[in-house]
Biotite code that builds the C-alpha atoms (Angstrom):
import biotite.structure as struc

atoms = struc.array([
    struc.Atom([-91.776, -163.115, -81.343], chain_id="A", res_id=1, res_name="MET", atom_name="CA", element="C"),
    struc.Atom([-90.024, -163.122, -84.679], chain_id="A", res_id=2, res_name="ASN", atom_name="CA", element="C"),
    struc.Atom([-86.557, -162.541, -86.071], chain_id="A", res_id=3, res_name="GLY", atom_name="CA", element="C"),
    struc.Atom([-87.019, -158.786, -86.027], chain_id="A", res_id=4, res_name="LEU", atom_name="CA", element="C"),
    struc.Atom([-87.581, -158.865, -82.263], chain_id="A", res_id=5, res_name="PHE", atom_name="CA", element="C"),
    struc.Atom([-83.973, -159.915, -81.601], chain_id="A", res_id=6, res_name="VAL", atom_name="CA", element="C"),
    struc.Atom([-82.584, -157.254, -83.940], chain_id="A", res_id=7, res_name="TRP", atom_name="CA", element="C"),
    struc.Atom([-84.740, -154.578, -82.317], chain_id="A", res_id=8, res_name="ALA", atom_name="CA", element="C"),
    struc.Atom([-83.392, -155.413, -78.849], chain_id="A", res_id=9, res_name="TRP", atom_name="CA", element="C"),
    struc.Atom([-79.831, -155.517, -80.185], chain_id="A", res_id=10, res_name="MET", atom_name="CA", element="C"),
    struc.Atom([-80.341, -152.080, -81.732], chain_id="A", res_id=11, res_name="PHE", atom_name="CA", element="C"),
    struc.Atom([-81.768, -150.639, -78.508], chain_id="A", res_id=12, res_name="LEU", atom_name="CA", element="C"),
    struc.Atom([-78.927, -152.074, -76.431], chain_id="A", res_id=13, res_name="PHE", atom_name="CA", element="C"),
    struc.Atom([-76.335, -150.813, -78.910], chain_id="A", res_id=14, res_name="GLY", atom_name="CA", element="C"),
    struc.Atom([-77.886, -147.357, -78.903], chain_id="A", res_id=15, res_name="TYR", atom_name="CA", element="C"),
    struc.Atom([-77.844, -147.311, -75.094], chain_id="A", res_id=16, res_name="LEU", atom_name="CA", element="C"),
    struc.Atom([-74.141, -148.192, -75.061], chain_id="A", res_id=17, res_name="VAL", atom_name="CA", element="C"),
    struc.Atom([-73.365, -145.590, -77.738], chain_id="A", res_id=18, res_name="TRP", atom_name="CA", element="C"),
    struc.Atom([-75.384, -142.829, -76.054], chain_id="A", res_id=19, res_name="ALA", atom_name="CA", element="C"),
    struc.Atom([-73.776, -143.436, -72.667], chain_id="A", res_id=20, res_name="ASN", atom_name="CA", element="C"),
    struc.Atom([-70.304, -143.565, -74.194], chain_id="A", res_id=21, res_name="GLY", atom_name="CA", element="C"),
    struc.Atom([-70.925, -140.340, -76.098], chain_id="A", res_id=22, res_name="PHE", atom_name="CA", element="C"),
    struc.Atom([-72.198, -138.632, -72.952], chain_id="A", res_id=23, res_name="MET", atom_name="CA", element="C"),
    struc.Atom([-69.034, -139.635, -71.084], chain_id="A", res_id=24, res_name="PHE", atom_name="CA", element="C"),
    struc.Atom([-66.856, -138.572, -74.004], chain_id="A", res_id=25, res_name="LEU", atom_name="CA", element="C"),
    struc.Atom([-68.155, -134.998, -74.223], chain_id="A", res_id=26, res_name="ILE", atom_name="CA", element="C"),
    struc.Atom([-68.397, -134.259, -70.515], chain_id="A", res_id=27, res_name="SER", atom_name="CA", element="C"),
    struc.Atom([-66.076, -131.635, -69.059], chain_id="A", res_id=28, res_name="TRP", atom_name="CA", element="C"),
    struc.Atom([-65.501, -133.166, -65.652], chain_id="A", res_id=29, res_name="ARG", atom_name="CA", element="C"),
    struc.Atom([-65.444, -136.745, -66.851], chain_id="A", res_id=30, res_name="GLY", atom_name="CA", element="C"),
    struc.Atom([-68.225, -139.067, -65.832], chain_id="A", res_id=31, res_name="TYR", atom_name="CA", element="C"),
    struc.Atom([-65.917, -142.082, -65.816], chain_id="A", res_id=32, res_name="TRP", atom_name="CA", element="C"),
    struc.Atom([-63.640, -140.308, -63.340], chain_id="A", res_id=33, res_name="GLN", atom_name="CA", element="C"),
    struc.Atom([-66.653, -139.386, -61.222], chain_id="A", res_id=34, res_name="GLU", atom_name="CA", element="C"),
    struc.Atom([-67.942, -142.975, -61.293], chain_id="A", res_id=35, res_name="SER", atom_name="CA", element="C"),
    struc.Atom([-64.567, -144.393, -60.304], chain_id="A", res_id=36, res_name="ILE", atom_name="CA", element="C"),
    struc.Atom([-64.168, -141.850, -57.485], chain_id="A", res_id=37, res_name="GLU", atom_name="CA", element="C"),
    struc.Atom([-67.663, -142.626, -56.210], chain_id="A", res_id=38, res_name="THR", atom_name="CA", element="C"),
    struc.Atom([-66.890, -146.344, -56.115], chain_id="A", res_id=39, res_name="LEU", atom_name="CA", element="C"),
    struc.Atom([-63.429, -145.824, -54.604], chain_id="A", res_id=40, res_name="ALA", atom_name="CA", element="C"),
    struc.Atom([-64.577, -143.350, -51.947], chain_id="A", res_id=41, res_name="GLN", atom_name="CA", element="C"),
    struc.Atom([-66.023, -145.888, -49.450], chain_id="A", res_id=42, res_name="PRO", atom_name="CA", element="C"),
    struc.Atom([-62.807, -147.908, -49.587], chain_id="A", res_id=43, res_name="HIS", atom_name="CA", element="C"),
    struc.Atom([-60.662, -144.901, -48.659], chain_id="A", res_id=44, res_name="GLU", atom_name="CA", element="C"),
    struc.Atom([-62.407, -144.299, -45.344], chain_id="A", res_id=45, res_name="LEU", atom_name="CA", element="C"),
    struc.Atom([-61.206, -146.056, -42.181], chain_id="A", res_id=46, res_name="PRO", atom_name="CA", element="C"),
    struc.Atom([-63.648, -148.465, -40.480], chain_id="A", res_id=47, res_name="PRO", atom_name="CA", element="C"),
    struc.Atom([-64.378, -146.061, -37.615], chain_id="A", res_id=48, res_name="PHE", atom_name="CA", element="C"),
    struc.Atom([-65.342, -143.245, -40.006], chain_id="A", res_id=49, res_name="ALA", atom_name="CA", element="C"),
    struc.Atom([-69.002, -144.231, -39.983], chain_id="A", res_id=50, res_name="ASN", atom_name="CA", element="C"),
    struc.Atom([-69.131, -144.028, -36.184], chain_id="A", res_id=51, res_name="LEU", atom_name="CA", element="C"),
    struc.Atom([-68.020, -140.407, -36.061], chain_id="A", res_id=52, res_name="ILE", atom_name="CA", element="C"),
    struc.Atom([-69.331, -139.436, -39.527], chain_id="A", res_id=53, res_name="ARG", atom_name="CA", element="C"),
    struc.Atom([-65.838, -138.636, -40.783], chain_id="A", res_id=54, res_name="LEU", atom_name="CA", element="C"),
    struc.Atom([-65.444, -137.678, -44.411], chain_id="A", res_id=55, res_name="ARG", atom_name="CA", element="C"),
    struc.Atom([-61.999, -137.037, -45.820], chain_id="A", res_id=56, res_name="ASP", atom_name="CA", element="C"),
    struc.Atom([-63.270, -135.101, -48.840], chain_id="A", res_id=57, res_name="LYS", atom_name="CA", element="C"),
    struc.Atom([-66.645, -133.702, -49.926], chain_id="A", res_id=58, res_name="PRO", atom_name="CA", element="C"),
    struc.Atom([-68.576, -135.582, -52.572], chain_id="A", res_id=59, res_name="VAL", atom_name="CA", element="C"),
    struc.Atom([-71.162, -133.801, -54.711], chain_id="A", res_id=60, res_name="ALA", atom_name="CA", element="C"),
    struc.Atom([-74.606, -135.328, -55.033], chain_id="A", res_id=61, res_name="LEU", atom_name="CA", element="C"),
    struc.Atom([-74.637, -134.915, -58.805], chain_id="A", res_id=62, res_name="SER", atom_name="CA", element="C"),
    struc.Atom([-72.601, -133.598, -61.695], chain_id="A", res_id=63, res_name="ILE", atom_name="CA", element="C"),
    struc.Atom([-75.027, -130.678, -62.089], chain_id="A", res_id=64, res_name="VAL", atom_name="CA", element="C"),
    struc.Atom([-74.556, -129.622, -58.466], chain_id="A", res_id=65, res_name="GLN", atom_name="CA", element="C"),
    struc.Atom([-70.804, -129.957, -58.853], chain_id="A", res_id=66, res_name="GLU", atom_name="CA", element="C"),
    struc.Atom([-70.808, -127.640, -61.863], chain_id="A", res_id=67, res_name="ARG", atom_name="CA", element="C"),
    struc.Atom([-72.985, -125.105, -60.047], chain_id="A", res_id=68, res_name="LEU", atom_name="CA", element="C"),
    struc.Atom([-70.636, -125.064, -57.061], chain_id="A", res_id=69, res_name="VAL", atom_name="CA", element="C"),
    struc.Atom([-67.596, -124.443, -59.199], chain_id="A", res_id=70, res_name="GLY", atom_name="CA", element="C"),
])
């Protein structure tokens, strides 16, 4: 392990952050919006929803499927 090792990991981490940010920036639907909705969805359902399998709105499995559906 030398000094270059730390810089290499910093570069890889920085590239990962940049690439993900760029992907979210150019998306049509908005990946940040999709991520927030996915995290907020379980909190919107009432406690008994799991017992009767109630869903108040459909959630796509992926962005690709969502774009194919419309």
